[in-house]
C-alpha positions as CSV (number, residue, x, y, z in Angstrom):
1,X,-2.1,-10.7,7.8
2,X,-2.2,-8.1,5.2
3,X,-5.2,-5.5,5.4
4,X,-6.2,-2.6,3.1
5,X,-9.1,-0.9,4.5
6,X,-10.8,2.0,2.2
7,X,-13.1,4.6,3.6
8,X,-14.6,8.0,2.5
9,X,-16.8,6.7,-0.4
10,X,-20.6,7.9,-0.5
11,X,-22.8,10.0,-2.5
12,X,-21.7,13.3,-4.2
13,X,-23.1,15.7,-6.6
14,X,-21.5,16.4,-10.3
15,X,-18.7,18.9,-9.6
16,X,-18.1,18.1,-6.1
17,X,-15.3,16.6,-4.2
18,X,-14.3,13.7,-2.2
19,X,-11.4,12.0,-0.5
20,X,-10.6,8.5,-0.1
21,X,-8.4,6.8,2.5
22,X,-6.7,3.5,2.3
23,X,-5.4,2.2,5.6
24,X,-2.5,-0.5,5.3
25,X,-1.5,-3.0,8.0
26,X,0.5,-6.1,8.0
27,X,2.7,-5.4,5.0
28,X,6.1,-3.2,4.6
29,X,4.0,-0.3,3.5
30,X,7.3,2.2,2.5
31,X,8.5,-0.6,0.2
32,X,5.1,-0.9,-1.7
33,X,3.7,1.2,-4.4
34,X,0.2,2.1,-4.0
35,X,-2.4,2.2,-6.4
36,X,-6.1,3.0,-6.9
37,X,-8.6,1.2,-9.2
38,X,-12.3,1.5,-10.0
39,X,-14.9,-0.7,-11.2
40,X,-18.3,0.3,-12.6
41,X,-21.3,-2.0,-12.8
42,X,-20.8,-4.4,-16.2
43,X,-17.5,-2.9,-16.6
44,X,-13.8,-4.0,-16.2
45,X,-11.6,-2.9,-13.3
46,X,-9.5,0.0,-14.4
47,X,-6.6,1.6,-13.3
48,X,-6.9,5.0,-11.6
49,X,-3.6,6.1,-10.1
50,X,-0.4,4.8,-8.5
51,X,2.2,6.2,-6.3
52,X,5.7,5.1,-5.8
53,X,7.4,4.3,-2.5
54,X,9.0,7.5,-1.7
55,X,5.5,9.4,-2.8
56,X,7.5,11.5,-5.2
57,X,6.1,10.1,-8.5
58,X,2.7,9.5,-9.4
59,X,0.7,8.0,-12.4
60,X,-2.5,8.8,-13.3
61,X,-5.3,7.4,-15.8
62,X,-6.0,9.9,-18.7
63,X,-9.5,10.2,-17.6
64,X,-8.7,11.5,-14.1
65,X,-5.8,13.4,-14.9
66,X,-6.0,17.1,-13.6
67,X,-8.8,16.0,-11.3
68,X,-7.6,13.3,-9.1
69,X,-4.6,13.3,-6.6
70,X,-3.0,10.5,-4.9
71,X,-0.8,10.8,-2.1
72,X,0.7,8.8,0.9
73,X,1.7,9.2,4.4
74,X,4.2,6.5,5.1
75,X,3.9,7.4,8.8
76,X,0.3,6.5,8.9
77,X,0.6,3.9,6.6
78,X,-2.2,5.3,4.6
79,X,-2.7,6.3,1.0
80,X,-5.2,8.9,-0.2
81,X,-7.0,10.1,-3.5
82,X,-8.5,13.4,-3.6
83,X,-11.1,13.4,-6.1
84,X,-12.3,17.0,-7.5
85,X,-14.5,18.0,-10.3
86,X,-16.4,14.7,-10.0
87,X,-18.7,13.6,-12.8
88,X,-21.1,10.8,-13.0
89,X,-18.6,8.6,-15.0
90,X,-16.6,8.6,-11.8
91,X,-19.4,6.2,-10.2
92,X,-17.6,3.1,-9.3
93,X,-16.2,1.0,-6.5
94,X,-12.9,2.2,-5.8
95,X,-10.3,-0.1,-4.7
96,X,-6.9,0.3,-3.4
97,X,-4.0,-2.1,-3.9
98,X,-0.5,-2.6,-3.0
99,X,2.4,-3.8,-5.1
100,X,5.8,-5.0,-4.6
101,X,6.0,-5.7,-8.5
102,X,4.6,-3.5,-11.2
103,X,2.2,-0.7,-12.0
104,X,-1.1,0.0,-13.6
105,X,-1.7,-3.7,-14.3
106,X,-4.1,-4.8,-11.8
107,X,-2.5,-8.3,-12.1
108,X,0.9,-6.5,-10.6
109,X,-0.6,-5.7,-7.5
110,X,-0.3,-8.3,-4.4
111,X,-3.0,-6.9,-2.1
112,X,-6.4,-5.7,-2.4
113,X,-8.8,-3.7,-0.2
114,X,-12.5,-4.5,-0.2
115,X,-13.4,-1.5,-2.2
116,X,-15.7,1.6,-1.1
117,X,-18.5,2.8,-3.4
118,X,-18.6,6.2,-5.0
119,X,-21.6,7.7,-6.6
120,X,-21.8,10.8,-8.4
121,X,-25.1,12.3,-9.0
122,X,-25.9,14.4,-11.9
């Protein structure tokens, strides 16, 4: 059974930093592209970042480029999202997802975590 378990969310002040983790089990992690998405109340889920299998290539949404960094540790089956210079607009539930197909588009991701809440106070 595939499981993606996010952790590291919480409350942070604007301008602060936070690191999210996503531990994967039950899948061929090294063969999966891993992504982070987020969904704010009343809004559609949006792509945040993606890291390819080897970890050498990454993609980011324009809104987080230069502030967020996605990374992965294939030995630990874990993907991370380091978030710096956080803004109130970053407040959302953050989801990690695994893809064996495509990138960016949420329908291309095969497995999803339950999400972790990130709240950025102004």
